[in-house]
Each structure stands twice: as C-alpha cells, then as structure tokens.
C-alpha positions in Angstrom: -60.4 -200.1 104.3 -58.7 -203.7 103.1 -60.2 -202.2 99.6 -58.3 -199.2 100.3 -54.9 -200.0 101.3 -54.6 -202.4 98.5 -55.2 -199.6 95.5 -52.2 -198.1 97.7 -50.2 -201.0 97.7 -51.1 -201.4 93.8 -50.0 -197.7 93.4 -46.7 -198.0 95.1 -45.5 -200.8 93.7 -46.3 -199.6 89.7 -43.9 -196.9 90.5 -41.4 -199.0 91.8 -41.4 -201.7 89.0 -41.6 -198.9 86.6 -38.5 -196.8 87.7 -36.5 -200.4 87.8 -35.8 -200.9 84.2 -36.6 -199.7 80.6 -36.3 -202.8 78.7 -39.3 -204.7 80.9 -42.2 -203.4 80.6 -43.6 -204.5 84.3 -46.8 -202.9 84.1 -47.5 -204.4 80.9 -46.8 -208.1 82.9 -50.1 -207.2 84.9 -52.1 -205.0 82.9 -53.4 -203.8 79.6 -52.7 -200.0 79.7 -53.2 -199.2 76.0 -55.5 -200.1 73.5 -58.0 -203.2 74.8 -58.0 -206.6 72.4 -61.8 -205.2 71.1 -59.6 -201.4 70.1 -56.7 -203.7 68.5 -59.4 -205.8 66.6 -61.0 -202.9 65.3 -57.7 -201.5 63.7 -56.6 -204.6 62.2 -60.7 -204.6 60.7 -59.6 -201.2 59.1 -56.9 -202.4 57.4 -58.7 -205.4 56.6 -61.3 -203.3 54.7 -58.7 -201.2 53.1 -56.6 -203.8 51.7 -58.7 -206.6 51.2 -57.7 -210.4 52.3 -55.2 -212.5 50.2 -55.2 -215.7 47.9 -52.0 -217.5 47.2 -52.7 -219.4 44.0 -50.9 -221.8 42.2 -48.7 -223.8 44.9 -48.3 -227.1 44.4 -50.7 -229.7 46.3 -48.4 -230.8 48.7 -46.1 -227.4 50.0 -44.1 -226.9 52.9 -45.0 -223.6 54.8 -41.6 -222.1 57.6 -42.7 -220.8 60.7 -40.9 -219.3 63.4 -41.6 -217.7 66.8 -40.6 -215.4 69.6 -37.3 -214.1 67.7 -37.1 -211.5 70.4 -34.9 -209.6 68.5 -32.5 -207.1 70.3 -29.1 -206.2 68.4 -28.5 -210.2 67.5 -29.9 -211.4 64.3 -28.1 -214.8 64.0 -31.0 -217.2 64.0 -33.2 -214.8 62.2 -30.7 -214.6 59.4 -30.4 -218.5 59.5 -34.0 -218.8 59.1 -34.8 -216.4 56.5 -31.5 -218.0 54.2 -32.5 -221.2 54.4 -36.4 -219.8 53.5 -35.1 -218.5 50.5 -33.0 -221.3 49.6 -35.7 -223.6 49.5 -36.9 -223.2 46.1 -39.9 -225.7 46.9 -40.9 -223.9 50.4 -44.2 -222.0 49.7 -44.3 -218.3 48.6 -45.3 -217.3 52.5 -44.0 -217.9 55.6 -46.0 -217.5 59.4 -44.3 -215.6 62.6 -46.0 -216.1 65.3 -45.6 -212.8 67.6 -42.3 -211.6 69.9 -40.4 -210.1 66.8 -38.8 -207.7 69.5 -37.6 -208.5 73.1 -38.4 -205.0 74.2 -38.5 -201.5 73.5 -38.0 -200.6 70.0 -35.8 -202.5 67.5 -38.8 -203.1 65.1 -36.5 -201.2 62.9 -33.4 -203.9 63.2 -36.1 -206.6 62.6 -37.4 -205.2 59.5 -34.2 -204.5 58.1 -33.1 -208.8 58.2 -36.3 -209.7 57.2 -36.3 -207.3 53.8 -34.6 -210.0 51.8 -38.0 -212.1 52.1 -40.0 -209.3 50.4 -37.2 -208.5 48.2 -37.7 -212.3 46.9 -41.2 -211.8 45.7 -42.4 -213.7 49.2 -44.4 -212.7 52.3 -44.6 -213.4 56.0 -47.5 -213.1 57.6 -47.5 -211.8 61.0 -49.6 -212.2 64.6 -48.7 -210.1 67.5 -47.5 -211.3 70.6 -47.0 -210.1 74.0 -43.2 -208.2 73.6 -44.9 -206.7 70.3 -47.5 -204.4 72.5 -45.6 -203.8 75.5 -44.3 -200.1 75.7 -47.3 -199.4 73.8 -46.3 -200.8 71.0 -48.8 -202.2 69.1 -49.0 -198.5 67.3 -45.4 -199.8 66.0 -46.7 -203.2 64.9 -49.6 -202.0 63.4 -47.9 -199.4 61.3 -45.3 -201.9 59.6 -47.5 -205.5 59.8 -51.1 -204.5 59.3 -53.5 -206.3 60.4 -53.1 -209.2 63.4 -56.6 -210.7 62.7 -57.0 -211.8 59.1 -57.4 -214.7 57.3 -56.0 -215.9 53.5 -56.5 -218.6 51.4 -54.3 -221.0 50.0 -55.4 -222.7 46.4 -53.1 -225.3 44.9 -52.5 -226.2 41.2 -54.6 -229.9 41.8 -57.9 -227.4 42.8 -57.4 -228.2 46.9 -58.1 -225.1 49.0 -56.3 -224.7 52.7 -57.6 -221.7 54.4 -55.4 -219.8 57.5 -56.5 -217.9 60.2 -54.5 -215.1 62.2 -55.6 -214.2 65.7 -53.9 -211.3 68.1 -54.0 -212.9 71.7 -50.9 -210.9 72.9 -53.0 -209.8 75.9 -53.8 -213.8 76.9 -57.4 -213.3 75.4 -59.0 -212.7 72.1 -61.8 -210.1 73.6 -65.4 -210.3 72.8 -65.2 -208.7 69.1 -62.5 -211.2 67.6 -64.0 -214.1 69.3 -67.4 -213.3 67.3 -65.4 -212.7 64.2 -63.4 -215.8 64.2 -66.8 -218.0 64.5 -68.4 -216.0 61.9 -65.5 -216.7 59.4 -65.4 -220.3 60.4 -68.7 -220.7 59.8 -68.8 -218.5 56.4 -66.1 -221.1 55.1 -67.3 -224.2 56.4 -68.9 -225.7 53.4 -66.4 -224.0 50.7 -64.5 -227.5 50.7 -61.4 -226.2 52.5 -59.0 -229.2 52.9 -57.8 -227.9 56.1 -58.0 -224.8 58.2 -55.1 -223.9 60.0 -55.3 -221.3 63.0 -52.1 -219.4 64.0 -51.5 -217.1 67.4 -48.5 -216.3 69.5 -50.5 -217.5 73.3 -51.0 -220.9 73.6 -53.9 -222.6 75.0 -53.0 -225.1 77.1 -50.4 -224.3 79.9 -48.6 -227.1 81.1 -45.6 -225.4 83.1 -44.8 -221.9 84.7 -42.7 -220.9 82.7 -44.4 -217.7 81.7 -45.5 -217.0 84.9 -48.8 -215.3 84.6 -48.0 -213.7 81.8 -50.8 -213.3 78.6 -52.2 -216.6 79.5 -55.9 -217.7 78.4 -58.0 -218.5 81.4 -59.6 -222.2 81.5 -63.2 -220.7 80.2 -62.0 -219.2 77.2 -59.7 -222.2 76.5 -63.1 -224.2 76.9 -64.9 -222.2 74.5 -62.1 -221.8 71.6 -61.6 -225.5 72.0 -65.4 -226.1 71.5 -65.1 -223.7 68.4 -62.5 -225.2 66.7 -63.7 -228.6 67.0 -67.2 -228.1 65.6 -65.7 -226.3 62.5 -63.2 -228.9 61.7 -60.0 -227.1 62.1 -57.3 -229.2 61.7 -54.2 -227.5 63.4 -53.7 -224.7 66.0 -49.9 -223.4 65.7 -48.9 -221.1 68.8 -45.3 -220.0 70.4 -45.2 -217.7 73.6 -43.6 -220.0 76.1 -40.6 -221.2 74.1 -40.6 -224.6 74.2 -42.4 -227.1 71.5 -45.8 -229.0 72.9 -48.2 -231.1 70.9 -51.9 -231.6 72.5 -54.4 -233.8 70.6 -57.7 -232.4 71.7 -61.2 -233.3 70.4 -59.1 -234.2 67.0 -57.7 -230.6 66.8 -53.5 -230.7 66.5 -52.3 -227.9 69.2 -48.5 -227.0 67.9 -46.7 -225.2 70.3 -43.3 -224.3 68.3 -39.8 -223.2 69.8 -38.7 -219.9 70.1 -36.2 -219.0 67.4 -34.4 -216.4 70.0 -30.8 -216.3 69.5 -29.6 -216.4 73.4 -32.2 -219.4 73.9 -30.2 -222.4 74.1 -32.6 -224.9 72.2 -34.0 -222.5 69.6 -35.4 -224.1 66.6 -38.1 -223.1 63.6 -40.5 -225.2 62.2 -41.5 -226.3 58.6 -44.8 -227.7 58.0 -45.5 -230.4 55.0 -49.2 -229.5 54.1 -50.8 -232.1 51.9 -53.5 -235.2 52.3 -52.0 -234.7 55.7 -50.2 -231.8 58.0 -46.5 -233.0 59.0 -44.1 -231.0 60.1 -40.1 -231.0 61.5 -38.4 -228.8 64.0 -34.7 -227.1 62.4 -32.0 -226.7 65.2 -30.0 -223.3 65.4 
C-alpha cells in the first residue's frame, strides 16, 4: 500500500513541477527521461566510427590550452565573447580549446552559443566539447549531438620535439558514465598505456568529489563509481582530470591524479573565470577572471 501511495505522490509531484515553468526541467533534475547514458554513448561511437579520432600535430613542446565550463548562455554572452577574443588573440595558444559542458542555461539557445564561438572555427582552430547536464535537459541531447557531435572520444597531441599527449572526453551529464562508456574508457587507457604518452588528460562535466551542496542531488557520481574511476585513473597513469559543474574551482589530488574543478564562465555568476593550462614537462594552470 505504501508503495502505491508513493508512486501516486511522485506522479502528482511531476505534474506540478512540469507546470511550474519552462526554463527549468524539473523532471530532468531527478530522472533521465530520454536517452540513457548507454544510448548516448552508442551514438557517440557511431559518430567516431564515421569521423575518426583527431591527431593535432606540430604544436610546441610546451603549449597552452584554454578551457571553459558552464557558460550557461541564454541571451547574454559577454564572458563567452571575452573568452573567444582572448583565445584568438593568443598567438602561442594551442590550435584547440576545451569546453567542459553546460554551454546553455535552459531550453534552446544553442543557435546563440554557436554564433558566438564561430570565430574560433573561422580562424582555423577547434573547440572540443563534452555535454553537461543542462545540455541534456528538455531532451536537448539531439540538438547537442547534431551541432557538436560525439561527447565521448579521444584525441592525441604530437609536439615538434616528439612528445605525445592524450586527451579523453567523457560524457557525464547524468552523473554517471554508464556501463558501456566505462568499459570503453578502460579499453582506451589499456590500449594507449605503452604508446609513450607524456600526459593523459581526461575532461568531463560532472565532478567526481562532491565537497559542497551547490548542485544539490543533480548529476553527481555515486561513491562506488567515483572510487572505481579513481582507481582506473591511477592504474593507467592519468595526469589530470578536468571537471566543471559546481561553478567553483577545487583542487584534489587522489592517488597521484590531479582533479581540477574549474570555475563557471556564466555572465550572471559573480566570480566567473576561464582556465589556461600550460602543458609541458608538468601541467600548470592559471585562472583568468572576467
């Protein structure tokens, strides 16, 4: 009887929340109603099979990588425009940058975001994306996928001096990798382990170590999955894991792996920053305030 009344309560709650407003996907805060993580992963693999994996060659032995997260674009893009301008003005930056998800705030606005990052591709550079939870709300994975392609992939960087670095993008918008993506990750790490990579950098949206309640219950890894992935990153010598989601920076070193959570770029956020990584013998980083 209790189970019956609980289901009835959840049904009524969903009806109420759905009617509360069009800018918050209340259902999506609690449940994945559309594609599952494994279904999104399968689509990403289809994209990778068609388009392949990138190798970025000819970069200096020490190079800079610009990274942003949580732009949450609606109709305001001041910070995004500043990020694009600074990146394009930096003649020694790598020909690619990283976006850790939540490019939009609510439903729609992908057109607006795409318009304001177009100067990057026009300049012959590239942004590598992974999807955040806001990019999945309101059944928007289809839109994200059609614009940015795979959210699970790897690419290599080869420097003029013969060093190689490996970057791995993971889709964690639902607060989990799912079974198939997790197995793919281990297979990639295992297959690349003895290929002489100087650094392995993983980037994704959702952070692994929850230290505050800023995101409530939304899109957070459970402890068992966090421990499993942390063990995996340690066993395969991952140098750094980049994350966003909580809108505030944090540095955690666990089992010799650096977990760097970066700030939000969002216009409406009072402490907006983007991040610049310097990749060389070591990985250093700095935060640029808006």
